[in-house]
All heavy atoms as a GROMACS GRO file, in nm:
protein
  514
    1MET      N    1  -0.082   1.479   0.141
    1MET     CA    2  -0.145   1.353   0.085
    1MET      C    3  -0.298   1.360   0.109
    1MET      O    4  -0.342   1.392   0.215
    1MET     CB    5  -0.102   1.233   0.161
    1MET     CG    6   0.029   1.172   0.116
    1MET     SD    7   0.062   1.024   0.213
    1MET     CE    8   0.130   0.927   0.094
    2ASP      N    9  -0.369   1.327   0.003
    2ASP     CA   10  -0.513   1.324   0.023
    2ASP      C   11  -0.555   1.181   0.064
    2ASP      O   12  -0.466   1.085   0.066
    2ASP     CB   13  -0.594   1.373  -0.094
    2ASP     CG   14  -0.569   1.279  -0.222
    2ASP    OD1   15  -0.491   1.189  -0.212
    2ASP    OD2   16  -0.640   1.301  -0.319
    3GLU      N   17  -0.685   1.163   0.088
    3GLU     CA   18  -0.720   1.034   0.147
    3GLU      C   19  -0.701   0.913   0.047
    3GLU      O   20  -0.658   0.804   0.092
    3GLU     CB   21  -0.872   1.039   0.177
    3GLU     CG   22  -0.928   0.914   0.245
    3GLU     CD   23  -1.069   0.924   0.292
    3GLU    OE1   24  -1.119   1.043   0.323
    3GLU    OE2   25  -1.138   0.822   0.296
    4SER      N   26  -0.717   0.941  -0.083
    4SER     CA   27  -0.692   0.827  -0.177
    4SER      C   28  -0.547   0.790  -0.182
    4SER      O   29  -0.512   0.671  -0.191
    4SER     CB   30  -0.749   0.862  -0.310
    4SER     OG   31  -0.675   0.969  -0.373
    5GLU      N   32  -0.459   0.886  -0.174
    5GLU     CA   33  -0.320   0.848  -0.167
    5GLU      C   34  -0.271   0.776  -0.048
    5GLU      O   35  -0.194   0.687  -0.055
    5GLU     CB   36  -0.233   0.985  -0.183
    5GLU     CG   37  -0.244   1.049  -0.319
    5GLU     CD   38  -0.180   1.196  -0.322
    5GLU    OE1   39  -0.170   1.254  -0.212
    5GLU    OE2   40  -0.136   1.229  -0.421
    6ILE      N   41  -0.332   0.815   0.066
    6ILE     CA   42  -0.306   0.750   0.189
    6ILE      C   43  -0.351   0.604   0.175
    6ILE      O   44  -0.283   0.516   0.217
    6ILE     CB   45  -0.372   0.817   0.318
    6ILE    CG1   46  -0.303   0.956   0.338
    6ILE    CG2   47  -0.360   0.736   0.429
    6ILE    CD1   48  -0.372   1.036   0.439
    7ARG      N   49  -0.469   0.578   0.130
    7ARG     CA   50  -0.524   0.445   0.121
    7ARG      C   51  -0.437   0.365   0.016
    7ARG      O   52  -0.415   0.242   0.045
    7ARG     CB   53  -0.666   0.448   0.065
    7ARG     CG   54  -0.774   0.500   0.171
    7ARG     CD   55  -0.910   0.487   0.130
    7ARG     NE   56  -0.998   0.556   0.229
    7ARG     CZ   57  -1.029   0.505   0.344
    7ARG    NH1   58  -0.976   0.392   0.390
    7ARG    NH2   59  -1.112   0.575   0.425
    8ASP      N   60  -0.394   0.424  -0.092
    8ASP     CA   61  -0.304   0.348  -0.184
    8ASP      C   62  -0.175   0.304  -0.115
    8ASP      O   63  -0.123   0.200  -0.131
    8ASP     CB   64  -0.277   0.437  -0.303
    8ASP     CG   65  -0.396   0.442  -0.398
    8ASP    OD1   66  -0.490   0.368  -0.385
    8ASP    OD2   67  -0.400   0.542  -0.484
    9ARG      N   68  -0.117   0.405  -0.039
    9ARG     CA   69   0.012   0.380   0.033
    9ARG      C   70  -0.016   0.270   0.137
    9ARG      O   71   0.068   0.181   0.149
    9ARG     CB   72   0.056   0.510   0.100
    9ARG     CG   73   0.174   0.504   0.183
    9ARG     CD   74   0.300   0.500   0.100
    9ARG     NE   75   0.417   0.490   0.184
    9ARG     CZ   76   0.516   0.416   0.163
    9ARG    NH1   77   0.520   0.336   0.055
    9ARG    NH2   78   0.625   0.412   0.246
   10LEU      N   79  -0.125   0.268   0.206
   10LEU     CA   80  -0.158   0.170   0.303
   10LEU      C   81  -0.167   0.032   0.242
   10LEU      O   82  -0.109  -0.064   0.294
   10LEU     CB   83  -0.294   0.201   0.377
   10LEU     CG   84  -0.287   0.294   0.496
   10LEU    CD1   85  -0.433   0.325   0.543
   10LEU    CD2   86  -0.216   0.223   0.614
   11ASP      N   87  -0.231   0.028   0.127
   11ASP     CA   88  -0.240  -0.100   0.058
   11ASP      C   89  -0.102  -0.159   0.017
   11ASP      O   90  -0.073  -0.273   0.041
   11ASP     CB   91  -0.321  -0.092  -0.080
   11ASP     CG   92  -0.473  -0.066  -0.046
   11ASP    OD1   93  -0.517  -0.094   0.066
   11ASP    OD2   94  -0.538  -0.018  -0.136
   12GLY      N   95  -0.014  -0.074  -0.028
   12GLY     CA   96   0.120  -0.112  -0.069
   12GLY      C   97   0.200  -0.154   0.064
   12GLY      O   98   0.269  -0.254   0.063
   13LEU      N   99   0.185  -0.083   0.172
   13LEU     CA  100   0.252  -0.123   0.294
   13LEU      C  101   0.201  -0.250   0.354
   13LEU      O  102   0.278  -0.331   0.397
   13LEU     CB  103   0.239  -0.004   0.395
   13LEU     CG  104   0.308   0.122   0.364
   13LEU    CD1  105   0.283   0.224   0.471
   13LEU    CD2  106   0.460   0.103   0.361
   14ARG      N  107   0.076  -0.271   0.341
   14ARG     CA  108   0.019  -0.396   0.390
   14ARG      C  109   0.070  -0.516   0.314
   14ARG      O  110   0.103  -0.622   0.373
   14ARG     CB  111  -0.133  -0.388   0.404
   14ARG     CG  112  -0.190  -0.298   0.504
   14ARG     CD  113  -0.339  -0.295   0.503
   14ARG     NE  114  -0.389  -0.206   0.606
   14ARG     CZ  115  -0.489  -0.117   0.593
   14ARG    NH1  116  -0.546  -0.106   0.475
   14ARG    NH2  117  -0.525  -0.049   0.692
   15LEU      N  118   0.074  -0.501   0.184
   15LEU     CA  119   0.127  -0.599   0.096
   15LEU      C  120   0.273  -0.638   0.129
   15LEU      O  121   0.312  -0.752   0.144
   15LEU     CB  122   0.109  -0.562  -0.048
   15LEU     CG  123   0.162  -0.656  -0.153
   15LEU    CD1  124   0.089  -0.790  -0.142
   15LEU    CD2  125   0.156  -0.606  -0.295
   16GLU      N  126   0.356  -0.531   0.146
   16GLU     CA  127   0.492  -0.552   0.179
   16GLU      C  128   0.505  -0.619   0.320
   16GLU      O  129   0.589  -0.701   0.336
   16GLU     CB  130   0.568  -0.419   0.180
   16GLU     CG  131   0.714  -0.425   0.199
   16GLU     CD  132   0.787  -0.304   0.190
   16GLU    OE1  133   0.729  -0.199   0.151
   16GLU    OE2  134   0.911  -0.302   0.217
   17HIS      N  135   0.424  -0.582   0.414
   17HIS     CA  136   0.421  -0.644   0.547
   17HIS      C  137   0.393  -0.793   0.530
   17HIS      O  138   0.460  -0.879   0.602
   17HIS     CB  139   0.319  -0.571   0.627
   17HIS     CG  140   0.326  -0.605   0.777
   17HIS    ND1  141   0.252  -0.704   0.830
   17HIS    CD2  142   0.400  -0.545   0.876
   17HIS    CE1  143   0.278  -0.706   0.962
   17HIS    NE2  144   0.368  -0.612   0.984
   18ARG      N  145   0.289  -0.832   0.452
   18ARG     CA  146   0.264  -0.974   0.432
   18ARG      C  147   0.374  -1.044   0.364
   18ARG      O  148   0.410  -1.162   0.398
   18ARG     CB  149   0.131  -0.989   0.350
   18ARG     CG  150   0.006  -0.965   0.430
   18ARG     CD  151  -0.119  -1.004   0.351
   18ARG     NE  152  -0.130  -0.935   0.226
   18ARG     CZ  153  -0.201  -0.819   0.208
   18ARG    NH1  154  -0.250  -0.758   0.314
   18ARG    NH2  155  -0.205  -0.769   0.097
   19ASP      N  156   0.440  -0.982   0.263
   19ASP     CA  157   0.553  -1.041   0.191
   19ASP      C  158   0.668  -1.064   0.293
   19ASP      O  159   0.731  -1.168   0.284
   19ASP     CB  160   0.603  -0.942   0.081
   19ASP     CG  161   0.504  -0.954  -0.029
   19ASP    OD1  162   0.408  -1.041  -0.035
   19ASP    OD2  163   0.520  -0.862  -0.119
   20LEU      N  164   0.687  -0.968   0.378
   20LEU     CA  165   0.798  -0.987   0.483
   20LEU      C  166   0.766  -1.106   0.580
   20LEU      O  167   0.849  -1.181   0.618
   20LEU     CB  168   0.820  -0.860   0.562
   20LEU     CG  169   0.898  -0.752   0.491
   20LEU    CD1  170   0.895  -0.628   0.580
   20LEU    CD2  171   1.040  -0.800   0.470
   21ASP      N  172   0.633  -1.120   0.611
   21ASP     CA  173   0.587  -1.230   0.695
   21ASP      C  174   0.639  -1.368   0.626
   21ASP      O  175   0.687  -1.450   0.693
   21ASP     CB  176   0.438  -1.235   0.714
   21ASP     CG  177   0.397  -1.174   0.847
   21ASP    OD1  178   0.481  -1.164   0.935
   21ASP    OD2  179   0.277  -1.141   0.852
   22ALA      N  180   0.601  -1.366   0.499
   22ALA     CA  181   0.633  -1.492   0.422
   22ALA      C  182   0.785  -1.513   0.424
   22ALA      O  183   0.834  -1.628   0.435
   22ALA     CB  184   0.573  -1.483   0.281
   23ALA      N  185   0.861  -1.404   0.392
   23ALA     CA  186   1.006  -1.423   0.385
   23ALA      C  187   1.061  -1.462   0.513
   23ALA      O  188   1.157  -1.549   0.518
   23ALA     CB  189   1.062  -1.293   0.340
   24ILE      N  190   1.014  -1.409   0.622
   24ILE     CA  191   1.065  -1.451   0.756
   24ILE      C  192   1.042  -1.594   0.785
   24ILE      O  193   1.122  -1.674   0.837
   24ILE     CB  194   1.007  -1.354   0.866
   24ILE    CG1  195   1.064  -1.212   0.851
   24ILE    CG2  196   1.031  -1.405   1.006
   24ILE    CD1  197   1.006  -1.103   0.933
   25ALA      N  198   0.915  -1.632   0.749
   25ALA     CA  199   0.870  -1.775   0.778
   25ALA      C  200   0.962  -1.867   0.694
   25ALA      O  201   1.008  -1.972   0.747
   25ALA     CB  202   0.730  -1.791   0.736
   26ALA      N  203   0.982  -1.832   0.566
   26ALA     CA  204   1.072  -1.912   0.473
   26ALA      C  205   1.212  -1.925   0.530
   26ALA      O  206   1.278  -2.031   0.530
   26ALA     CB  207   1.064  -1.862   0.335
   27LEU      N  208   1.264  -1.814   0.570
   27LEU     CA  209   1.401  -1.807   0.622
   27LEU      C  210   1.410  -1.890   0.755
   27LEU      O  211   1.513  -1.949   0.780
   27LEU     CB  212   1.443  -1.659   0.654
   27LEU     CG  213   1.591  -1.633   0.678
   27LEU    CD1  214   1.674  -1.680   0.564
   27LEU    CD2  215   1.610  -1.488   0.703
   28GLY      N  216   1.307  -1.891   0.840
   28GLY     CA  217   1.307  -1.970   0.955
   28GLY      C  218   1.301  -2.123   0.930
   28GLY      O  219   1.346  -2.201   1.016
   29GLU      N  220   1.255  -2.160   0.813
   29GLU     CA  221   1.243  -2.305   0.785
   29GLU      C  222   1.374  -2.361   0.740
   29GLU      O  223   1.388  -2.486   0.733
   29GLU     CB  224   1.133  -2.322   0.681
   29GLU     CG  225   0.994  -2.292   0.732
   29GLU     CD  226   0.889  -2.302   0.630
   29GLU    OE1  227   0.922  -2.333   0.511
   29GLU    OE2  228   0.770  -2.287   0.661
   30VAL      N  229   1.470  -2.278   0.703
   30VAL     CA  230   1.603  -2.325   0.662
   30VAL      C  231   1.663  -2.380   0.781
   30VAL      O  232   1.647  -2.342   0.892
   30VAL     CB  233   1.681  -2.207   0.606
   30VAL    CG1  234   1.817  -2.255   0.562
   30VAL    CG2  235   1.610  -2.144   0.490
   31GLY      N  236   1.759  -2.479   0.754
   31GLY     CA  237   1.823  -2.552   0.866
   31GLY      C  238   1.889  -2.462   0.959
   31GLY      O  239   1.873  -2.469   1.084
   32VAL      N  240   1.981  -2.371   0.908
   32VAL     CA  241   2.042  -2.272   0.992
   32VAL      C  242   2.018  -2.131   0.938
   32VAL      O  243   2.078  -2.089   0.837
   32VAL     CB  244   2.197  -2.292   0.991
   32VAL    CG1  245   2.263  -2.191   1.084
   32VAL    CG2  246   2.234  -2.430   1.045
   33PRO      N  247   1.915  -2.066   0.993
   33PRO     CA  248   1.874  -1.939   0.926
   33PRO      C  249   1.985  -1.835   0.949
   33PRO      O  250   2.052  -1.841   1.047
   33PRO     CB  251   1.749  -1.899   0.995
   33PRO     CG  252   1.748  -1.986   1.126
   33PRO     CD  253   1.832  -2.104   1.098
   34ASP      N  254   1.986  -1.736   0.857
   34ASP     CA  255   2.080  -1.625   0.861
   34ASP      C  256   2.017  -1.524   0.972
   34ASP      O  257   1.924  -1.455   0.945
   34ASP     CB  258   2.093  -1.560   0.728
   34ASP     CG  259   2.190  -1.442   0.723
   34ASP    OD1  260   2.244  -1.401   0.836
   34ASP    OD2  261   2.216  -1.382   0.621
   35GLN      N  262   2.071  -1.519   1.087
   35GLN     CA  263   2.020  -1.443   1.201
   35GLN      C  264   2.025  -1.295   1.165
   35GLN      O  265   1.926  -1.216   1.208
   35GLN     CB  266   2.091  -1.472   1.331
   35GLN     CG  267   2.070  -1.614   1.384
   35GLN     CD  268   1.927  -1.654   1.409
   35GLN    OE1  269   1.850  -1.565   1.464
   35GLN    NE2  270   1.890  -1.762   1.375
   36ILE      N  271   2.126  -1.244   1.105
   36ILE     CA  272   2.133  -1.106   1.071
   36ILE      C  273   2.026  -1.058   0.974
   36ILE      O  274   1.961  -0.968   0.986
   36ILE     CB  275   2.279  -1.069   1.018
   36ILE    CG1  276   2.377  -1.089   1.134
   36ILE    CG2  277   2.283  -0.928   0.967
   36ILE    CD1  278   2.526  -1.075   1.085
   37ARG      N  279   2.016  -1.142   0.874
   37ARG     CA  280   1.907  -1.115   0.764
   37ARG      C  281   1.771  -1.122   0.837
   37ARG      O  282   1.682  -1.043   0.804
   37ARG     CB  283   1.923  -1.214   0.657
   37ARG     CG  284   1.820  -1.186   0.544
   37ARG     CD  285   1.860  -1.268   0.420
   37ARG     NE  286   1.765  -1.235   0.318
   37ARG     CZ  287   1.723  -1.311   0.221
   37ARG    NH1  288   1.777  -1.437   0.219
   37ARG    NH2  289   1.630  -1.274   0.129
   38MET      N  290   1.752  -1.215   0.921
   38MET     CA  291   1.615  -1.228   0.982
   38MET      C  292   1.587  -1.113   1.075
   38MET      O  293   1.483  -1.056   1.075
   38MET     CB  294   1.601  -1.359   1.071
   38MET     CG  295   1.463  -1.382   1.118
   38MET     SD  296   1.428  -1.546   1.187
   38MET     CE  297   1.457  -1.652   1.046
   39ALA      N  298   1.691  -1.062   1.148
   39ALA     CA  299   1.674  -0.949   1.231
   39ALA      C  300   1.642  -0.824   1.151
   39ALA      O  301   1.550  -0.745   1.188
   39ALA     CB  302   1.799  -0.928   1.314
   40ARG      N  303   1.709  -0.810   1.031
   40ARG     CA  304   1.674  -0.695   0.948
   40ARG      C  305   1.538  -0.702   0.887
   40ARG      O  306   1.468  -0.600   0.880
   40ARG     CB  307   1.783  -0.694   0.832
   40ARG     CG  308   1.915  -0.650   0.876
   40ARG     CD  309   2.007  -0.646   0.759
   40ARG     NE  310   2.140  -0.599   0.808
   40ARG     CZ  311   2.260  -0.632   0.752
   40ARG    NH1  312   2.254  -0.706   0.640
   40ARG    NH2  313   2.374  -0.595   0.798
   41LEU      N  314   1.492  -0.820   0.846
   41LEU     CA  315   1.347  -0.834   0.799
   41LEU      C  316   1.255  -0.798   0.915
   41LEU      O  317   1.156  -0.731   0.890
   41LEU     CB  318   1.338  -0.972   0.744
   41LEU     CG  319   1.406  -1.009   0.619
   41LEU    CD1  320   1.385  -1.156   0.589
   41LEU    CD2  321   1.362  -0.926   0.499
   42LYS      N  322   1.278  -0.849   1.030
   42LYS     CA  323   1.188  -0.816   1.140
   42LYS      C  324   1.179  -0.676   1.173
   42LYS      O  325   1.078  -0.614   1.208
   42LYS     CB  326   1.225  -0.903   1.265
   42LYS     CG  327   1.195  -1.048   1.253
   42LYS     CD  328   1.229  -1.127   1.372
   42LYS     CE  329   1.188  -1.277   1.362
   42LYS     NZ  330   1.229  -1.348   1.480
   43LYS      N  331   1.295  -0.605   1.174
   43LYS     CA  332   1.304  -0.463   1.195
   43LYS      C  333   1.230  -0.387   1.096
   43LYS      O  334   1.159  -0.290   1.123
   43LYS     CB  335   1.447  -0.411   1.205
   43LYS     CG  336   1.473  -0.275   1.250
   43LYS     CD  337   1.606  -0.233   1.253
   43LYS     CE  338   1.664  -0.263   1.389
   43LYS     NZ  339   1.801  -0.194   1.401
   44ARG      N  340   1.248  -0.420   0.969
   44ARG     CA  341   1.170  -0.362   0.856
   44ARG      C  342   1.020  -0.371   0.874
   44ARG      O  343   0.942  -0.289   0.847
   44ARG     CB  344   1.218  -0.416   0.722
   44ARG     CG  345   1.139  -0.369   0.608
   44ARG     CD  346   1.166  -0.227   0.576
   44ARG     NE  347   1.091  -0.186   0.455
   44ARG     CZ  348   1.036  -0.066   0.447
   44ARG    NH1  349   1.059   0.027   0.529
   44ARG    NH2  350   0.960  -0.037   0.343
   45LYS      N  351   0.980  -0.504   0.920
   45LYS     CA  352   0.840  -0.526   0.941
   45LYS      C  353   0.786  -0.440   1.048
   45LYS      O  354   0.670  -0.388   1.040
   45LYS     CB  355   0.829  -0.682   0.972
   45LYS     CG  356   0.685  -0.726   0.988
   45LYS     CD  357   0.682  -0.877   1.012
   45LYS     CE  358   0.546  -0.918   1.057
   45LYS     NZ  359   0.538  -1.047   1.116
   46LEU      N  360   0.860  -0.425   1.158
   46LEU     CA  361   0.816  -0.332   1.270
   46LEU      C  362   0.809  -0.187   1.218
   46LEU      O  363   0.703  -0.120   1.253
   46LEU     CB  364   0.910  -0.337   1.386
   46LEU     CG  365   0.905  -0.469   1.459
   46LEU    CD1  366   1.016  -0.468   1.565
   46LEU    CD2  367   0.776  -0.486   1.529
   47ARG      N  368   0.887  -0.145   1.136
   47ARG     CA  369   0.882  -0.002   1.079
   47ARG      C  370   0.764   0.010   0.994
   47ARG      O  371   0.691   0.115   1.001
   47ARG     CB  372   1.009   0.034   1.009
   47ARG     CG  373   1.126   0.072   1.093
   47ARG     CD  374   1.246   0.138   1.015
   47ARG     NE  375   1.285   0.048   0.897
   47ARG     CZ  376   1.400  -0.019   0.897
   47ARG    NH1  377   1.486  -0.003   1.000
   47ARG    NH2  378   1.425  -0.093   0.795
   48LEU      N  379   0.736  -0.092   0.910
   48LEU     CA  380   0.613  -0.086   0.835
   48LEU      C  381   0.488  -0.088   0.918
   48LEU      O  382   0.395  -0.015   0.887
   48LEU     CB  383   0.612  -0.216   0.738
   48LEU     CG  384   0.704  -0.220   0.626
   48LEU    CD1  385   0.699  -0.353   0.558
   48LEU    CD2  386   0.668  -0.107   0.526
   49ARG      N  387   0.483  -0.165   1.026
   49ARG     CA  388   0.363  -0.167   1.113
   49ARG      C  389   0.352  -0.030   1.176
   49ARG      O  390   0.236   0.019   1.184
   49ARG     CB  391   0.393  -0.266   1.223
   49ARG     CG  392   0.262  -0.282   1.307
   49ARG     CD  393   0.281  -0.371   1.420
   49ARG     NE  394   0.374  -0.306   1.514
   49ARG     CZ  395   0.430  -0.364   1.620
   49ARG    NH1  396   0.410  -0.496   1.641
   49ARG    NH2  397   0.511  -0.302   1.696
   50ASP      N  398   0.451   0.036   1.210
   50ASP     CA  399   0.446   0.176   1.268
   50ASP      C  400   0.393   0.269   1.170
   50ASP      O  401   0.312   0.356   1.192
   50ASP     CB  402   0.578   0.220   1.324
   50ASP     CG  403   0.624   0.148   1.451
   50ASP    OD1  404   0.537   0.076   1.516
   50ASP    OD2  405   0.743   0.155   1.487
   51GLU      N  406   0.442   0.261   1.039
   51GLU     CA  407   0.400   0.352   0.936
   51GLU      C  408   0.250   0.329   0.904
   51GLU      O  409   0.174   0.424   0.879
   51GLU     CB  410   0.479   0.336   0.809
   51GLU     CG  411   0.465   0.447   0.712
   51GLU     CD  412   0.558   0.436   0.595
   51GLU    OE1  413   0.658   0.368   0.601
   51GLU    OE2  414   0.540   0.499   0.492
   52ILE      N  415   0.220   0.198   0.900
   52ILE     CA  416   0.076   0.170   0.879
   52ILE      C  417  -0.017   0.220   0.978
   52ILE      O  418  -0.125   0.284   0.954
   52ILE     CB  419   0.051   0.019   0.867
   52ILE    CG1  420   0.115  -0.041   0.736
   52ILE    CG2  421  -0.094  -0.026   0.876
   52ILE    CD1  422   0.129  -0.194   0.733
   53ALA      N  423   0.026   0.216   1.111
   53ALA     CA  424  -0.056   0.268   1.221
   53ALA      C  425  -0.072   0.424   1.203
   53ALA      O  426  -0.177   0.475   1.236
   53ALA     CB  427   0.007   0.232   1.353
   54ALA      N  428   0.039   0.488   1.166
   54ALA     CA  429   0.040   0.633   1.156
   54ALA      C  430  -0.056   0.674   1.045
   54ALA      O  431  -0.134   0.767   1.064
   54ALA     CB  432   0.180   0.684   1.135
   55LEU      N  433  -0.056   0.606   0.930
   55LEU     CA  434  -0.137   0.634   0.820
   55LEU      C  435  -0.286   0.611   0.850
   55LEU      O  436  -0.375   0.682   0.819
   55LEU     CB  437  -0.104   0.564   0.690
   55LEU     CG  438   0.028   0.617   0.631
   55LEU    CD1  439   0.073   0.515   0.519
   55LEU    CD2  440   0.029   0.753   0.586
   56GLU      N  441  -0.310   0.497   0.924
   56GLU     CA  442  -0.441   0.470   0.967
   56GLU      C  443  -0.507   0.575   1.051
   56GLU      O  444  -0.614   0.611   1.051
   56GLU     CB  445  -0.458   0.326   1.033
   56GLU     CG  446  -0.445   0.211   0.930
   56GLU     CD  447  -0.434   0.084   1.002
   56GLU    OE1  448  -0.399   0.070   1.119
   56GLU    OE2  449  -0.453  -0.019   0.933
   57ASP      N  450  -0.417   0.624   1.146
   57ASP     CA  451  -0.459   0.736   1.236
   57ASP      C  452  -0.487   0.858   1.162
   57ASP      O  453  -0.576   0.940   1.196
   57ASP     CB  454  -0.348   0.762   1.344
   57ASP     CG  455  -0.337   0.655   1.447
   57ASP    OD1  456  -0.433   0.578   1.463
   57ASP    OD2  457  -0.234   0.652   1.524
   58ALA      N  458  -0.415   0.883   1.062
   58ALA     CA  459  -0.442   0.999   0.973
   58ALA      C  460  -0.576   0.991   0.903
   58ALA      O  461  -0.634   1.103   0.874
   58ALA     CB  462  -0.328   1.022   0.865
   59LEU      N  463  -0.619   0.871   0.873
   59LEU     CA  464  -0.750   0.856   0.809
   59LEU      C  465  -0.870   0.877   0.900
   59LEU      O  466  -0.979   0.908   0.857
   59LEU     CB  467  -0.759   0.721   0.740
   59LEU     CG  468  -0.676   0.702   0.615
   59LEU    CD1  469  -0.693   0.560   0.563
   59LEU    CD2  470  -0.719   0.794   0.508
   60LEU      N  471  -0.840   0.846   1.030
   60LEU     CA  472  -0.952   0.860   1.128
   60LEU      C  473  -0.973   0.998   1.169
   60LEU      O  474  -0.881   1.072   1.207
   60LEU     CB  475  -0.922   0.772   1.252
   60LEU     CG  476  -0.921   0.623   1.228
   60LEU    CD1  477  -0.875   0.545   1.353
   60LEU    CD2  478  -1.058   0.574   1.188
   61PRO      N  479  -1.095   1.052   1.172
   61PRO     CA  480  -1.123   1.192   1.214
   61PRO      C  481  -1.100   1.199   1.367
   61PRO      O  482  -1.125   1.107   1.434
   61PRO     CB  483  -1.266   1.210   1.183
   61PRO     CG  484  -1.328   1.076   1.169
   61PRO     CD  485  -1.220   0.984   1.136
   62ASP      N  486  -1.050   1.318   1.414
   62ASP     CA  487  -1.034   1.346   1.554
   62ASP      C  488  -1.182   1.367   1.607
   62ASP      O  489  -1.250   1.450   1.567
   62ASP     CB  490  -0.942   1.465   1.580
   62ASP     CG  491  -0.802   1.433   1.541
   62ASP    OD1  492  -0.758   1.316   1.546
   62ASP    OD2  493  -0.735   1.530   1.513
   63ILE      N  494  -1.205   1.290   1.712
   63ILE     CA  495  -1.333   1.304   1.778
   63ILE      C  496  -1.309   1.353   1.926
   63ILE      O  497  -1.237   1.294   1.998
   63ILE     CB  498  -1.413   1.173   1.780
   63ILE    CG1  499  -1.439   1.128   1.643
   63ILE    CG2  500  -1.541   1.188   1.865
   63ILE    CD1  501  -1.507   0.987   1.639
   64ILE      N  502  -1.362   1.465   1.953
   64ILE     CA  503  -1.349   1.525   2.083
   64ILE      C  504  -1.465   1.474   2.170
   64ILE      O  505  -1.582   1.496   2.140
   64ILE     CB  506  -1.351   1.677   2.080
   64ILE    CG1  507  -1.229   1.733   1.993
   64ILE    CG2  508  -1.342   1.734   2.225
   64ILE    CD1  509  -1.236   1.876   1.972
   65ALA      N  510  -1.423   1.401   2.278
   65ALA     CA  511  -1.521   1.334   2.362
   65ALA      C  512  -1.567   1.433   2.462
   65ALA      O  513  -1.510   1.510   2.521
   65ALA     CB  514  -1.472   1.208   2.415
   0.00000   0.00000   0.00000
C-alpha cells in the first residue's frame, strides 16, 4: 500500500468508526437494548480503532532517537 491508499483506507475506517458510535448510541436509547448486538458493535469499533492505529503508525516515519 502506498501513502495515498493508506490515507484513503484511514478515511473510510474513521467514517465507519463514527457510524458505529452513532449506532451504539441509538441502540442504547432504546428501552431495552439488544445486548448481544451492542457487544458486537462495540467489538467491531475496537477492531477498527486498532486498525486505524496501525495504519497511522505506518504513515509516521521511524525516528531513531
